C-alpha positions as semicolon CSV with decimal commas, in nm:
position;residue;x (nm);y (nm);z (nm)
1;M;13,794;10,689;10,682
2;A;13,901;10,523;11,004
3;T;13,703;10,571;11,322
4;D;13,799;10,512;11,680
5;P;13,668;10,192;11,833
6;P;13,375;10,230;12,073
7;S;13,459;10,288;12,435
8;P;13,449;9,988;12,672
9;G;13,097;9,897;12,777
10;F;12,940;10,075;12,476
11;D;12,619;9,905;12,363
12;E;12,488;10,013;12,022
13;N;12,138;9,898;12,103
14;P;12,085;9,889;12,479
15;E;11,764;9,758;12,633
16;W;11,534;10,039;12,738
17;T;11,480;10,085;13,111
18;E;11,200;10,262;13,298
19;E;11,431;10,567;13,317
20;T;11,489;10,559;12,940
21;F;11,115;10,548;12,875
22;A;11,058;10,834;13,121
23;R;11,311;11,053;12,933
24;A;11,173;10,967;12,587
25;R;10,993;11,241;12,393
26;P;10,780;11,231;12,076
27;A;10,974;11,296;11,756
28;G;10,774;11,615;11,697
29;A;10,897;11,756;12,028
30;V;11,266;11,724;11,944
31;L;11,294;11,731;11,562
32;A;11,222;12,000;11,305
33;P;10,876;11,970;11,143
34;E;11,021;11,897;10,797
35;I;11,222;11,607;10,941
36;V;10,914;11,464;11,116
37;A;10,716;11,498;10,791
38;Q;10,976;11,286;10,610
39;L;10,968;11,022;10,885
40;V;10,591;10,981;10,881
41;K;10,534;11,047;10,510
42;N;10,254;10,832;10,374
43;K;10,420;10,580;10,150
44;G;10,094;10,473;9,991
45;G;9,976;10,119;10,006
46;R;9,641;9,965;10,070
47;P;9,394;10,150;10,292
48;A;9,305;9,986;10,622
49;G;9,001;9,759;10,604
50;S;9,048;9,669;10,239
51;N;8,872;9,355;10,117
52;K;9,162;9,269;9,884
53;E;9,364;8,950;9,915
54;Q;9,725;8,927;9,805
55;I;9,794;8,611;9,606
56;A;10,056;8,469;9,372
57;I;9,931;8,395;9,020
58;R;10,096;8,307;8,691
59;L;9,967;8,489;8,384
60;D;10,086;8,511;8,025
61;K;10,350;8,781;7,983
62;E;10,150;8,933;7,699
63;V;9,841;8,970;7,919
64;V;10,033;9,144;8,196
65;A;10,217;9,364;7,944
66;R;9,889;9,477;7,789
67;F;9,755;9,591;8,127
68;R;10,086;9,752;8,230
69;D;10,099;9,942;7,901
70;G;9,790;10,128;8,021
71;G;10,000;10,296;8,292
72;P;9,938;10,332;8,665
73;G;9,632;10,153;8,794
74;W;9,688;9,846;8,578
75;Q;9,627;9,608;8,866
76;S;9,293;9,773;8,944
77;R;9,197;9,750;8,576
78;M;9,294;9,384;8,574
79;N;9,083;9,328;8,885
80;E;8,787;9,498;8,718
81;A;8,828;9,281;8,407
82;L;8,831;8,969;8,623
83;R;8,523;9,088;8,815
84;K;8,337;9,130;8,486
85;A;8,454;8,788;8,366
86;V;8,303;8,617;8,672
87;G;7,987;8,828;8,668
88;L;8,049;9,061;8,962
């Protein structure tokens, strides 16, 4: 599907000016509530203030498979097993 080329002077991502900021409105003021809900939907992830540290570690495939076979939450179960192993 062919489209017409942009008109002369068209900028796909122009720098915002004071006027642009003055005209801006919150998404909830211009979009339907169901659209806003999709835009701000909680995608999960770690809660703020967590004391967890992301690291890279190499483990035997069989060890990881055993924890994964237990279903969702396998990383938390692995963490708990490691806590017990070090006496926490």
